[in-house]
N, C-alpha and C positions, 0 to 999 in steps of 0.2 A: 414516560419516554416520548410520547407523541408530541407534547408541548415543547420539547427541546429541539425537535427537528427544524421548525421554522427559525429558531435562534441560531442553530448550526448553519442553516442556509444564509442567514444575514451575515454571520461572521465570515463565511466563505466568500460571499460577494464583496465584503469590505476588503478582504485579503486580496482579491483580484483587482479591485479598483485602485487600491493604494500600494500595490506591489509589496505587501508586507506578509511575512509568514505569521500565522496565528498559532500561538501555543496556549494550551489549556491546563487547568488544574484537573482534579479528578471528577469534575461535574458531568462530563459528556461520555456516555457509554457508546461503544461501537455498536451500530445497528447490526442485528443478526442477518445472515443471508444464506441462501442455498442456491448455488449456481452450478451449471455443468462446466467441466473443463473442456479443452479442445478435443479430448478423446471421448467425450460423452459421459464421463463419470460425474456423479453428483458430489459436489464438495460443499461443505457447510462451514460457516465461521467457527462453529464449535470444534472442528477438526484442528484448529490452531490454538485451542485453549491453553493458557499458560505460557504462550510464546509472545515475544515482542514482534509486532508486525509492521511492515512498511506496505501499506495497501495502496497500490498505484492504479488509478484509472487512466487509460491511454487508448490510442488508436493506431492502427497500422499505417495510416496515411499522414500521421502527425510528425512533422520534422522535429520539433522540440522533444517529442517522446523518444524518437530514435536517438537523439543526442544523449538522453539520460540512460539508455539501456546499458552501456558498458559500465557505468557507475553502479547501477542496480546489481549487475552480475558480480561486480567486485565486492559490494556490500554483503551480498549473500555468502560469497566465498569466505569473507573475513570473519563473519559473525554467526554462521549457521550452527557451529558447535557450542554456542553460548545461548541457545534458546531464541534465535532470531530467524525470521522468515520474510522473504519478499513474496507478495501475492499480487499478481496483476489481474485487472479486470478490463477486458477489451470492450470498448464502446464503439458502435457504428463502424465495425471493421470487416463486415462480410461474414462468410460462412466459417464454421470452426476449422474446416480444412485450410482455408486461406490464412487464418490466424496461425494454425499449426505450422504451415510452411514458412510464414514470416518468422515465427519463433525459432524454427530450426536454422534458418538463414542467419539470424542474429545471435544464435547460440544462447538463447535465454534459458537459464538453468533453474528457474523457479516456476511455481504453479501459475498457469494462465487460464483464467476463467472467462466465460462468455457473459458479458454484462447484459442488462435489460433495463427497461424504464424504471421498474420498481427499485432496484438497487441504487440506481442513479438518484432517484427521488429520496430514498431513505438516507442517503449520505448528503443531504442538503441541496440536492438539485445540481448535479454535475453539469456545468455549462461550458467548461473549458478543460482541455486536456493538454498536458498531463495535470492531474490533480492527485496529490498524494497525502495519505493520512498516516501518521505514526501513532501506533496503538501499543500501550504497555501490556504486560503479561496479565493484568487484571481486566483487560478489555476497555480501558479508558483511553479516549483520544487525547494524545499529548501534543499533537501539532498537525497543521494543515498547510500544504504548500501548493500553490497554483503556479504552474509553469515549471520548466525544468530546473533541477537543482543538482549540485555536484555531490560527489561522494563525501567531501568534508562537511558540507552543510547538513546532510542527513546524519552523518556520524556524530555531529555535535548534539543532536537530539536523541539519537539511539543509545550512544555509549552510557550516559548516566542511568538509563532505565534497564539496562541489561543485567542479568544476574552476574555476580562475581565469577570470574573464571576460576576453575578448580586449580589449585596450585599442586604441583607434584609433591608427593610425600617424600620426606628425607629418609634415607636408609641409614640406620645406625650400625 
């Protein structure tokens, strides 16, 4: 895993330089993390095992991050019943209380974790926000997006990797 982190960093840098989204096969596993949420509870990446994740690195002071929030809320609302979760990691955003107040004001309905240098480094060196990773239910990174993206852009990557929706049983 260690030798893949520099490669992940290079791909993320290339994505930023050329304004391209990067999509992966099953070669890159999501780095594990343990972070506190805005309420001080410890949250681990293993808490989301088996779910499709949209892992969003962001900051309270970031205009493009703010632009993306309504679409992230809508994505979670649309797909939470199909094994999908949005998880945000606040970077350089002040105290947990400040981030909690921001989240309340913006009506963010998904887990908000307090980032640190280690998690930013483990994810290839986050140098720009927002940076978003789409991760399948097996923990494979399927896409990296640097800069804000729309609901439809994320949906194109998320939809194919979500479990099939359960169809209602027909009554005879």
